[in-house]
C-alpha angles and dihedrals in degrees: 000000000000108000097188117120098230137047115226111223140177130206134219115199122359099108127159113322094017110127100200097047090059090048091055092049093049091048092049091049101049098084096034092239100118134060121198105222105164145002152177098211103170141008087227105086099215094047090047092053094045092049093051093046092051089053093049096247122151117244091242090063093047112092134195094218140016091246090057090048094051094046095047096043093048089055094056123093112278093248093054107038127094113272101192136024124218111208112204102159131116114291100263091067098048098087102041091044094046092049093048092049094046092048089050090057102260131126116240134218108184139188115243146287088053095218147350092265144352094271090060090045090055089050088056089049089055091049091051090051097050095041099047088217129134122261121195132181129211100238085148099177091067087064096069113114094230091051086060088049092049091051092048093051093049092047094051091052101248091147098037121232110355115245107164134036117182122179128174132181111185127181132159104196095107096049090112126046094262088143086073094042101066102274102144096199091052094041098061094037090061096043112096092208092059105024101040131221096334135045110187086006094061097034102050106353089072090054091053093047095047092048093049093052094040097052098037092045087220130119123228109238101179139009141190114204148184118202120189142177105206097179108081114249095014109142098207133043122277097181132043136179127180138177111217133206113199130201109268095034104284117142128214147184125213122191124180125172138165094185098064091121112224096017117121115192104329106175110162131170127194124179124182131191135176094285105030146319149232135241125198131172125194092217089060097031098160093066128073116184120207121195126193140192095226109028143037125289116274123215113203118199128203112255092015131124125288098031126142116266091243090053092053091048088061095051119087101182137048120264113290095033103105120235121187150159099332092049091048089051089048091056089062092047092049092052092045093049093049090049090052092052092045091055094242120164098199139021118269117257117285112269093032131101115282097019119155131169112273144161093315092057090046095053092046093052093047090050087051091053094050094043090050093050093046094047096046092050097043141060099249116112093212133023124201118229091203089053091052091050094045092050091051092049091049091051091049093048096044 
């Protein structure tokens, strides 16, 4: 077990002007448990150097490529080298970079989706298995304290048997063809070679799916989907709808759109059982609303009385002091870093202390992407996620 107080990490991608790289660095820094020691921030040499300098890194720990980073860091003394790599690049680089880092003996914390497709995701799973290293995924919304509270209340049966799961993720930023007008973030997210099989589906649909399964504690068995590109000429979807059938009989609806003009970041989750239900919105993340058949509505506030111990462990401020996206992200980093220092080889079980999204969440979300694409483009009414995953494993092992 590593008894040091901080985890040394490196970053690939996330150079100047990149939104998500800065988010990862802020999240890693909040609890003082990580130290950024190296990076390869951009394939453009000047941008790479400027990014490293702005972050206070020495030139000898700033690398032109990931291969150079991995080789040089592996050659350093064990108490100096990077321990974990944060991958914050476009999607097409997630799998090859994760596999290279794992095979070189480093833990990995990656942006989502984990890969371009399920075959790549299974290759990452194999690399995790042979390396014995940790693999974490940035499904940041599952790090909110009141998401932990929602999961705990569902798991202990407060609402009775779950019947309905409704999740919506609504954005409007791609309502116009900005992917053809020079917007770099939009350009790669709508390019199949860099984004993968799904556009909106992979970018935010995976968040919605992961959150629905995580909080409900149920697995989607089948889905029936409609995938659309509303903007003429767009090569990947910008709007997705799916009916979901969960194990145990619950039914669900998932809606994800990036062409809901005027919407900002409207992630909302509602779960209903026999006796009541819950309602949570990412844009008001410190409030969880509970509704009942036989008593008044309850409004639960982050940091307030009566919350589960795991919920309180993810809150840093007293009630009434807002915590948001960066803090939720930081909860995942804190759990990941502590697992690294404890010598763990996998995340703890969901609903237990120190959990963070890992290879299981990644495989489930990639199976969701492929099942959604297959169902929307075919004649079948329902498509099985287990069937998609089993077929991909069989192809890999053939």
